[in-house]
N, C-alpha and C positions, 0 to 999 in steps of 0.2 A: 701479588696482584698480578703481575706481567703473565701469571698463568693464564687468565682471562683474554690475554689480545691476540688479535688474530696475529696470522703468518709472519705477513712484511711490517710487520710494526717491531715483530719481537728479533727480525732483523739490524733494528738500529740498538737496539740492550746488546747486541753479540760484541764482543771487547774484542779489539783488534790484534793484529800478529806484535809480538816483542821488536825493539827500536833494535835494529843492526849495530853491531857496533866495527867500526871502521876505526885498521891504524894509520899512523901516524906516515907513514912512508907513501900513502894510498890518495891523501888527501892533494886536492890541486894546488896547483902553483899561484902563489898571492902575487896579481901584478905591479904590485909598486914597489917591490923588491925586484924586477926586471931591471937588467940596465943593457942602455943606449951605446950606439959605438957613435953616434953623430952627433956633432956637439949642437946647443942649439943657439940659433943664428936668429936675428931681427928684421926689420922687411923693407931694411933699407934696398935690399939687391931687387925687391918688385916695385920698387918708388916710380920705374922709368914706363911701366905697364899702364900709370893709370894715367887719366883723361888731363889736360891743360885745363883750368877752371876757365880761364878768358875764351877758350872755346867752345865747353861745355854749353848749350841751351839752359835755359830758367828750366824748372819742372814744372811740369801744366799743374794749376792748380786745379784739388778735389776738392768735389761737391760733397759737402753734409749727407745726413740724411733727411731730412727738413729740406735740402732744395733739391734732391732728386724728386723728392713726395711731388711739391711744388710743381717745379718740371713739366713734371710726367700730368700734373692736373692739366695744366694749362695749353700741352700737345694734344690731350683729348680733347679742352673745349673746346682748342680751335679745329678742330676734327670732325668735331658733333657740331657747331657753329658751321661748316663747309657742306655738310650734307643737311644740312634745316634750309640752309639756302635751295639749296637744289632741289630739296620737295618741295618747296614753296613755290618754284618757278615750275615744277610740274604740275602742280595740284592745279587741274582745273575740272571742279562737279560738271559745268555745265557742257563739257564736251565731254563727258560721260556714258558710254552707249548703254549701261547697265540701268541708267537713272531713264523713267520712260514716262516717270511721272508727273504733273501738273506742277511745279515750286509754288503757285500763288494759291494752292487747294491745299498743300499739304504741309501737314502741322506736324512739330516735332514733341518727341512726348520723351521725357526722362526720369531718372532717380527709379525704375523701374524694377521691383524686387525679382530676384533673378530667377524665381520661380513662375514668373508671372508669364502666359501665354498670348498670341494673338488673340485669340477668340478671348480675354481675359479686358485685354484693353478693346478691344469694339465691344462687349458688355456693357462697356462707362460709358461711352464714344458716343456714341449711334443716337442717343437721347439727341442728340445737337444739329445729327441728319444724317442722310444717307452718307455710309461710307464706302468706296470702292476699293481699296486695297488698307492690307497692313503689313508692314513691314518690321519684323523684329530681326535686330542685328542681332547678331550671331560670332562667334569666335573661330577662325577658320581653323582652325587646327580642333581641338575641343570639343569646339560644336556646341560650350552652355553661351548664353544671353550675356550682351554687354549690358542689359540695364538700359535697353535705349530705344527706340522705335519710331517710324515717321508712318503716318495713317494718311490718307488721299481720300477726300471728302468731294463728292459730284458737284456739289455749289460750294461756290469762294465765300458765300456769306453763312453758311454751316461751318466754315474753317474761324471765320472770326468770330463765332460767337462763340465755338469753343476754348479758341485764346482767351476768351475773357473770360467765361466763368467756369473751365476745366482746369485751370492753374490752381496748385493745393488740393486737389480730391486725390483721395485714398485709392489704390489698384493695390488688394491682395494686403489689407496693413498697412501701406507705404503710403507714403503724400507726393507726388507726382510736381512733376514742375511740367509747363508746353510753352511752345516757344512757336514760332515762325521759321519757314527752312528758308537759312539765311544765307545758306552756301552757295545757292540759285539766285537771289536773290539782294543780293548784294554786294554790290564790287570790292569792298576789300576788307569782307568777312574771312579770319581763319580761323579751323579750330583748337582746338587746347594742342594739338597735338605739332599743331606749327607755331605755336605761340600764341596764338590766341584763344581765343574761347571767352563765357561768360563763367557767370556763377561766381561765388563765393566760400566754397566749402573746402578751398587748399589754399588760401590766405595764409596759412602761419599754424599757429598755434588755437588751440581751443579759445582762447579772450579774443583770436583775429577772424576765426572761421566763424560763418555765419551760421544759426543753425534755425533758423526760421523758412518756412518752406516756401516755395513759388521763387518766379524771376525776379533775378539782383544781379544789379550789374556796378562790380567791382569801381569802374570807372567814376560813374555817380554816387556811390554810396546809397543806396536804396531802390526797391523792389524796379525793375525793369519796364516798362507796360508798351514797350516799339518804340520805333524811332523818330525822338525828338530832334529839334532845332535845339541850338544852344540857346542857354538863357540871357540873355542881355537888362541890362538896367535901366529903367524907364521911369523917371517922375510922373507919368503919367500911374503908374501905377500904385504910387503914394496918394495923389490923391485919390485913384478905386479905395486903397485903404481908407483912409479918411471916410468917406461913405461909407463903404460898412461900420470903420466907431459909430456914426450918426448911428446909421442902422440897430447898431447893435444897445446905441441908447434910449430908441425911439423902445427897442423892442423891450431894454427893461421896466419903461414906462410902463407898459402895457402889460406888462408881469407884475406890479404897481398895481396897476387900477384894475387886474381881475383878483390878483391877493384881494384889494379894498371892499370889490364887488362879492368875491366870494365871505369874508369877513358879516357885510352886509348881510346877506342871507343866510349866515348864522346866527346875528339876531333875530332875522326874522322868525329863521326856526323857532328858537327861545321864545318870541312873545306869545309863536300860535301855541307851543306848548304850556307853556303858561294859563293862556286862555283855555285849553282842552281838561287842565287843572281846573280852572274857575268855571266851566259846566260841569266838569264832575261833583263840584258843590254844588252847583245849582242844584243839579238832580238828587241829591242824598237829602237836600233839605225838605223837597218838595215830598218828596219818597215819605219822610219824615214827619210834616205837616199830613197827611194822607192818612198813615198810621192814627198820627191823634186823633184825628177826627172820626174816623173810624170806635177808636175804642173810647171814646165821647157816645156816642150813637147805643155802642153795648149798653155802655153804665145807662143811660135813659133809659133803655128799654127793661132794664132789668128792675128798676126803680117803677116805673110805673107798675109793674107786674107786681109787685107787691108793696 
């Protein structure tokens, strides 16, 4: 079978050269048989060169791998916190020369599809009123869409109408979220990159994140409908609830009365049906009587003829 193998594989089966026989005299000398002229001594003569334990400083404690990881993480967190504070102090969108639109006529549109264009946004929102400009935010390096835009309307009432009705609409088969431009209208507002922001899509895992579309404020645990005053307890609210309960009772009573009226109409309908059936019987009886009289007259004429 080796005759069919290629040349480079036949080299593997070529026999090696025979082992060379070596004489005893040409073998290397074993070190175990070597003799040393210097006797073996202890370390007593070197003890004076060691440091005094009383003078030697204590060894520096070494940190474990876990301690080293925690230390580096703490240092990185402190550095990031310092950078974040510096960015917060420098962030002032009201003095940004690039922003020329009217903040009270501008609508924020988020959760856009990454392939959505400014024309797609304009085509969906222009039914609420004339639009002055649409600014789709893109990445400075790649030029790709960041998934949100700012739409400026000509009138503030049109922006409010879009804020009320456009939340949760679909653009390019994806539901959007709309909100006011909070950067230049709310003093305490900070974006998500500076530790602020709204929305519940990044709260934690699948059970914590919000999957429903629309505005959502995590601090309130519900859909956000704009700035609200803090909720306060008032006993008059309880009184109002009592009146609401009474109104509910009145509605229940009216509903029962309407049900009774409907049942009465059903009885009337049944009576009408019975009357209709009685009239049908009377009509059939009259028809039978006419037929019988006609037959009697025919029989009389036959008898008179014969």
